VOSE-124085 format. One line per 2 residues: number of its first residue (from 1); for each residue z, y negated, x negated of C-alpha. Coordinates in nm, 2 decimals, padded with zeros to 4 digits. Each point is the difference from the previous one (the first is absolute). Layout:
NUM) Z Y X  ...;
This chain:
1) -02.33 -06.03 05.63  -00.25 00.00 -00.28;
3) 00.13 00.07 -00.35  -00.01 -00.27 -00.20;
5) -00.09 00.03 -00.35  00.23 -00.29 -00.14;
7) 00.30 00.23 00.11  -00.10 00.30 -00.24;
9) 00.14 -00.12 -00.32  00.31 -00.01 00.18;
11) -00.03 00.30 00.13  -00.08 00.19 -00.29;
13) 00.31 -00.15 -00.17  00.26 00.13 00.27;
15) -00.15 00.33 00.00  00.03 00.00 -00.39;
17) 00.36 -00.14 00.04  00.05 00.28 00.23;
19) -00.13 00.25 -00.22  00.27 -00.07 -00.31;
21) 00.27 -00.03 00.25  -00.03 00.35 00.14;
23) -00.09 00.13 -00.39  00.35 -00.15 -00.09;
25) 00.17 00.13 00.29  -00.15 00.35 -00.06;
27) 00.11 -00.04 -00.36  00.35 -00.06 00.08;
29) -00.03 00.31 00.21  -00.07 00.20 -00.30;
31) 00.25 -00.15 -00.20  00.24 00.10 00.29;
33) -00.14 00.36 -00.02  00.03 00.00 -00.38;
35) 00.35 -00.07 00.06  00.07 00.25 00.24;
37) -00.16 00.30 -00.24  00.25 -00.14 -00.26;
39) 00.31 00.02 00.25  -00.14 00.30 00.11;
41) 00.00 00.18 -00.34  00.35 -00.15 -00.09;
43) 00.13 00.13 00.32  -00.14 00.38 -00.09;
45) 00.11 -00.04 -00.37  00.38 -00.09 00.06;
47) 00.02 00.25 00.34  00.05 -00.27 00.23;
49) -00.31 00.12 00.25  00.22 00.21 00.23;
51) 00.30 -00.22 00.04  -00.09 -00.12 00.32;
53) -00.03 00.27 00.29  -00.12 -00.20 00.25;
55) -00.34 -00.14 00.08  00.07 -00.33 00.20;
57) -00.31 -00.25 -00.06  00.14 -00.27 00.18;
59) 00.36 00.02 -00.01  00.02 00.18 -00.34;
61) -00.09 -00.35 -00.15  00.40 -00.14 00.04;
63) 00.18 00.17 -00.27  00.36 00.12 00.08;
65) 00.21 -00.30 00.06  00.34 00.23 00.09;
67) 00.20 00.25 -00.19  -00.04 00.21 00.30;
69) -00.35 -00.03 -00.03  -00.02 00.12 -00.37;
71) 00.19 00.28 00.10  -00.20 00.17 00.28;
73) -00.28 -00.04 -00.26  00.18 00.12 -00.27;
75) 00.07 00.28 00.23  -00.32 00.07 00.09;
77) -00.14 00.00 -00.37  00.29 00.28 -00.09;
79) -00.20 00.24 00.28  -00.29 00.03 -00.22;
81) -00.03 00.26 -00.32  -00.03 -00.29 -00.23;
83) 00.35 -00.11 00.03  00.13 00.35 -00.05;
85) -00.21 00.11 -00.28  -00.03 -00.32 -00.23;
87) 00.24 -00.29 00.17  00.31 00.19 00.11;
89) 00.33 -00.21 00.02  -00.19 -00.33 -00.14;
91) 00.19 -00.21 00.23  -00.14 -00.29 00.26;
93) -00.04 -00.22 -00.30  -00.23 00.22 -00.15;
95) -00.21 00.08 00.33  -00.01 -00.43 00.03;
97) -00.20 00.03 -00.36  -00.27 00.26 00.12;
99) 00.00 -00.16 00.35  -00.10 -00.33 -00.11;
101) -00.32 00.06 -00.19  -00.12 00.20 00.30;
103) 00.12 -00.22 00.22  -00.19 -00.31 -00.18;
105) -00.33 00.23 -00.02  00.01 00.03 00.35;
107) 00.08 -00.37 00.06  -00.33 -00.08 -00.21;
109) -00.21 00.20 00.19  00.08 -00.18 00.34;
111) -00.05 -00.31 -00.18  -00.34 00.09 -00.10;
113) -00.08 00.08 00.36  00.13 -00.36 00.10;
115) -00.25 -00.15 -00.30  -00.28 00.20 00.16;
117) 00.05 -00.06 00.36  00.06 -00.38 -00.02;
119) -00.25 -00.15 -00.18  -00.25 00.23 00.11;
121) 00.08 -00.08 00.35  00.00 -00.38 -00.17;
123) -00.36 00.06 -00.13  -00.14 00.16 00.31;
125) 00.08 -00.30 00.23  -00.12 -00.23 -00.24;
127) -00.31 00.20 00.00  00.01 00.06 -00.41;
129) -00.09 00.31 00.03  -00.33 00.20 00.12;
131) 00.05 00.23 00.30  -00.11 00.29 -00.27;
133) 00.25 -00.11 -00.23  00.28 -00.07 00.24;
135) -00.07 00.37 00.14  00.05 00.13 -00.33;
137) 00.28 -00.19 -00.09  00.18 00.13 00.32;
139) -00.05 00.34 -00.10  00.14 -00.06 -00.31;
141) 00.32 -00.11 00.15  -00.01 00.33 00.26;
143) -00.03 00.18 -00.35  00.29 -00.15 -00.14;
145) 00.20 00.07 00.33  -00.06 00.37 -00.05;
147) 00.11 -00.02 -00.38  00.32 -00.08 00.12;
149) 00.01 00.32 00.22  -00.16 00.18 -00.29;
151) 00.28 -00.08 -00.22  00.28 00.09 00.30;
153) -00.17 00.34 -00.03  00.02 -00.02 -00.37;
155) 00.39 -00.06 00.02  00.08 00.25 00.27;
157) -00.17 00.32 -00.25  00.33 -00.09 -00.23;
159) 00.23 00.10 00.28  -00.11 00.33 00.00;
161) 00.28 00.31 -00.08  00.03 00.03 -00.41;
163) -00.22 -00.35 -00.08  00.12 -00.27 -00.21;
165) -00.31 -00.23 -00.01  -00.33 -00.03 00.27;
167) -00.31 00.27 -00.01  -00.27 -00.13 -00.28;
169) -00.29 00.06 00.25  00.16 -00.25 00.23;
171) 00.08 -00.21 -00.27  -00.41 -00.02 -00.13;
173) -00.11 -00.04 00.34  00.26 -00.36 00.05;
175) -00.12 -00.07 -00.34  -00.37 00.04 00.08;
177) 00.00 -00.18 00.32  00.15 -00.30 -00.20;
179) -00.27 00.03 -00.22  -00.26 00.01 00.27;
181) 00.19 -00.29 00.18  00.04 -00.21 -00.36;
183) -00.34 00.06 -00.11  -00.19 -00.10 00.35;
185) 00.20 -00.32 00.02  -00.12 -00.07 -00.36;
187) -00.34 00.04 00.05  -00.01 -00.20 00.29;
189) 00.15 -00.29 -00.16  -00.21 00.03 -00.28;
191) -00.30 -00.01 00.22  00.14 -00.31 00.16;
193) -00.04 -00.22 -00.31  -00.36 -00.18 -00.11;
195) -00.20 00.22 -00.28  00.02 -00.01 -00.35;
197) -00.20 -00.30 -00.14  -00.17 00.22 -00.22;
199) -00.12 00.22 00.24  -00.37 -00.09 00.00;
201) -00.01 00.06 -00.38  -00.21 00.33 -00.11;
203) 00.30 00.19 -00.12  00.09 00.36 00.09;
205) 00.38 00.09 00.02  00.06 00.36 00.02;
207) 00.03 -00.01 00.39  -00.02 00.38 00.03;
209) 00.22 00.09 -00.28  00.29 -00.26 00.13;
211) -00.03 00.23 00.33  00.11 00.30 -00.17;
213) 00.27 -00.17 -00.20  00.11 -00.15 00.34;
215) 00.03 00.36 00.21  00.14 00.13 -00.33;
217) 00.30 -00.23 -00.03  00.10 00.08 00.36;
219) -00.05 00.37 -00.05  00.22 -00.05 -00.31;
221) 00.27 -00.13 00.18  -00.02 00.27 00.28;
223) 00.04 00.23 -00.26  00.33 -00.27 -00.16;
225) 00.12 00.05 00.41  00.03 00.41 -00.09;
227) 00.16 -00.04 -00.33  00.27 -00.28 00.14;
229) 00.03 00.25 00.35  00.08 00.32 -00.22;
231) 00.21 -00.22 -00.28  -00.25 00.15 -00.23;
233) 00.07 -00.27 -00.27  00.33 00.10 -00.08;
235) -00.13 00.32 -00.20  -00.28 00.01 -00.24;
237) 00.10 -00.29 -00.18  -00.22 -00.02 -00.30;
239) -00.34 -00.12 -00.04  -00.29 00.03 -00.03;
241) 00.14 00.40 -00.03  00.20 00.18 00.28;
243) 00.22 00.26 -00.14  -00.20 00.01 -00.33;
245) -00.29 00.05 00.19  -00.33 -00.22 00.11;
247) 00.03 00.19 00.33  00.30 00.15 00.08;
249) 00.08 00.39 00.05  00.14 -00.05 00.36;
251) -00.30 -00.20 00.08  -00.08 00.27 00.27;
253) 00.32 00.20 00.08  -00.05 -00.07 00.42;
255) -00.18 00.26 00.18  -00.29 -00.09 00.19;
257) -00.11 -00.24 -00.28  -00.04 -00.31 00.20;
259) 00.40 -00.03 00.06  00.01 -00.08 -00.37;
261) -00.19 -00.34 00.03  00.24 -00.12 00.29;
263) 00.34 00.20 -00.10  00.02 00.09 -00.37;
265) 00.18 -00.23 -00.23  -00.24 00.12 -00.29;
267) -00.29 -00.01 00.19  00.04 -00.35 00.18;
269) 00.12 -00.19 -00.28  -00.28 00.13 -00.27;
271) -00.25 -00.07 00.29  00.12 -00.35 00.03;
273) -00.04 -00.04 -00.39  -00.35 00.09 -00.01;
275) -00.12 -00.18 00.33  00.22 -00.28 -00.20;
277) -00.19 00.00 -00.32  -00.34 00.04 00.14;
279) 00.02 -00.29 00.28  00.14 -00.24 -00.31;
281) -00.30 00.14 -00.22  -00.22 -00.08 00.25;
283) 00.14 -00.34 00.10  -00.02 -00.07 -00.35;
285) -00.33 00.09 -00.05  -00.11 -00.19 00.32;
287) 00.15 -00.33 -00.16  -00.17 00.04 -00.30;
289) -00.35 00.06 00.14  00.05 -00.28 00.27;
291) 00.11 -00.21 -00.28  -00.30 00.07 -00.26;
293) -00.25 -00.02 00.29  00.05 -00.39 00.03;
295) 00.30 00.04 00.25  00.13 -00.41 00.01;
297) 00.19 -00.21 00.25  00.24 00.18 00.30;
299) -00.22 00.37 -00.13  00.19 -00.05 -00.37;
301) 00.34 -00.08 00.14  -00.01 00.33 00.25;
303) -00.11 00.20 -00.30  00.24 -00.15 -00.24;
305) 00.31 00.02 00.26  -00.12 00.39 00.08;
307) 00.01 00.10 -00.37  00.34 -00.20 -00.06;
309) 00.14 00.14 00.33  -00.09 00.38 -00.07;
311) 00.11 -00.02 -00.39  00.35 -00.14 00.13;
313) 00.03 00.29 00.27  -00.07 00.28 -00.26;
315) 00.25 -00.11 -00.24  00.24 -00.04 00.31;
317) -00.07 00.32 00.08  00.07 00.19 -00.32;
319) 00.34 -00.20 -00.07  00.11 00.10 00.35;
321) -00.08 00.30 -00.07  00.18 00.02 -00.36;
323) 00.29 -00.17 00.13  00.05 00.26 00.25;
325) -00.08 -00.26 00.30  00.25 -00.24 00.05;
327) 00.01 -00.22 00.28  -00.11 -00.32 -00.09;
329) -00.30 00.08 -00.23  -00.11 00.31 00.25;
331) -00.04 -00.30 00.26  -00.17 -00.23 -00.20;
333) -00.24 00.32 -00.07  -00.05 -00.01 00.39;
335) -00.08 -00.35 00.08  -00.23 -00.01 -00.34;
337) -00.16 00.28 00.20  -00.09 -00.22 00.27;
339) -00.10 -00.29 -00.26  -00.25 00.23 -00.15;
341) -00.13 00.08 00.35  -00.04 -00.37 00.07;
343) -00.18 -00.09 -00.32  -00.26 00.33 00.07;
345) -00.09 -00.14 00.34  -00.01 -00.32 -00.12;
347) -00.25 00.09 -00.27  -00.20 00.21 00.24;
349) -00.02 -00.30 00.23  -00.10 -00.21 -00.23;
351) -00.28 00.20 -00.17  -00.14 00.07 00.38;
353) -00.04 -00.40 00.01  -00.27 00.00 -00.23;
355) -00.42 00.01 00.12  -00.08 00.28 -00.25;
357) 00.09 00.39 00.05  00.19 00.16 -00.27;
359) -00.14 00.34 -00.16  00.35 00.09 -00.17;
């Protein structure tokens, strides 16, 4: 049957509507991932992550409904070092307090899986996805499933003798995979939106500089993962000096030297401080340069959001350190880190929409 040109406007409108619907869905997934990261941070900070000794992807979605089940789970928890070393004798009620946060964290992950696969199948069946996009999204769904397995791999590291927390290395792997998944979904969602109306204008947003900012934001968050995994925020609670010095005397205490970068409390906290300061400075510089070059509309909003998010995150980081990592403030600091990444990627994606390559 020959193509009827009169159908073209309707087809274009339908395709545009599908793209916007897919974008909204992907942004919804990003929000769920943000909540997931915050829940993970709160779980770690409260020591709740080791309270569930079983990995049951399906049956684990059901909470304990009888006293016998609570006692069974409590008995399992009493077998690990964290109970003996930190919570000995805190009773079934104390166990329930840490259990519910970890259970909620895992349940949210399961809900995310449903929120991903259900709409994905629906959009694919309606022809709203190209084959290439559909395969990319299917790959991200598999990556999300892998994240659950990595999460259990991380939790299992806390069951070894004399351990009261998970391995910092496995924690960072879990965090990095979550960031990769978030960034990929956000980028696809942004790609579903129409380009800025002023993208034809001869302005040159600092695209290359924004690329460096986005990369450094990710690296700074990963460095923060080592701070969190080693509980390095509980020491050197002064700013800008550490133990009265710009560079702490204990920076290179471990041998070989490479161990300091991931295991030395002084080194991991110092590195995170330096990366955060450099990243914030570069982000603010990119925002100023972009605005001075005439950034307007969506580009201007993206640059202002980046500057605001970076400034807020830096203040939160210093406050979290000075107040010795209170749970609420530290959880907010972890969540805002994802917002900074969101702002950096959004600014970078928006800059790529402009025709003129940038020279920054």
